[in-house]
C-alpha positions in Angstrom: 137.2 100.6 215.9 133.6 101.0 216.9 133.4 97.2 217.5 136.6 97.0 219.5 135.4 100.1 221.3 132.0 98.2 222.4 133.8 94.8 223.2 136.0 96.8 225.4 133.3 98.5 227.1 131.3 95.0 227.4 134.5 93.5 229.0 134.8 96.4 231.5 131.1 96.0 232.6 131.6 92.3 232.9 129.4 91.0 230.1 132.2 89.6 228.0 135.4 88.0 228.6 138.6 87.8 226.4 141.2 85.2 225.6 144.0 85.0 223.7 145.8 87.9 221.6 146.3 89.2 218.1 144.4 87.1 215.6 143.9 84.2 218.2 141.7 86.4 220.4 138.1 85.2 221.3 135.5 86.7 223.0 132.6 84.8 225.1 129.9 86.0 226.8 130.2 85.8 231.0 128.0 84.1 233.5 126.5 87.6 234.6 125.3 88.1 231.0 123.7 84.7 231.2 122.0 85.9 234.3 120.6 89.2 233.0 120.2 88.4 229.0 116.5 88.9 227.7 114.3 86.2 227.6 110.9 85.8 225.4 108.8 84.1 227.8 106.1 84.0 225.1 108.5 81.8 223.0 109.6 79.9 225.8 106.1 79.1 226.8 105.4 78.3 223.0 107.5 75.4 223.4 106.2 72.0 224.3 107.3 71.3 227.7 109.0 67.7 226.6 111.1 69.9 223.9 112.0 72.5 226.2 115.9 73.1 227.1 116.2 72.9 230.7 118.8 72.5 233.6 118.6 69.4 235.5 119.4 71.0 238.6 119.6 74.2 240.2 122.8 76.2 239.7 123.8 77.6 243.2 126.6 79.3 241.5 123.8 82.1 240.4 124.2 83.4 243.8 128.2 84.4 243.0 126.9 85.9 240.0 124.5 88.1 241.0 126.7 89.5 243.8 124.8 91.1 246.8 121.0 90.9 246.3 120.0 90.3 250.0 119.6 92.8 252.6 121.5 92.2 256.0 118.1 91.5 258.0 117.1 88.9 255.0 120.4 87.1 255.6 119.6 86.7 259.4 116.7 84.8 258.5 
């Protein structure tokens, strides 16, 4: 019961998505979670730059995940 309650709470705050039903149910982390997940900076920089897992291009979808992060005067330029 505790796991179900926790998963439901994570769904409600947008960190987990549920697909399927019954025994076929699956839970996946959302883009919102990936934008706020903890990051171990020390471990990241301990890896040789050539071996780090990086994105090839900037992901502009990050702005739709973050929501309204800019003030009105910032949007005006």
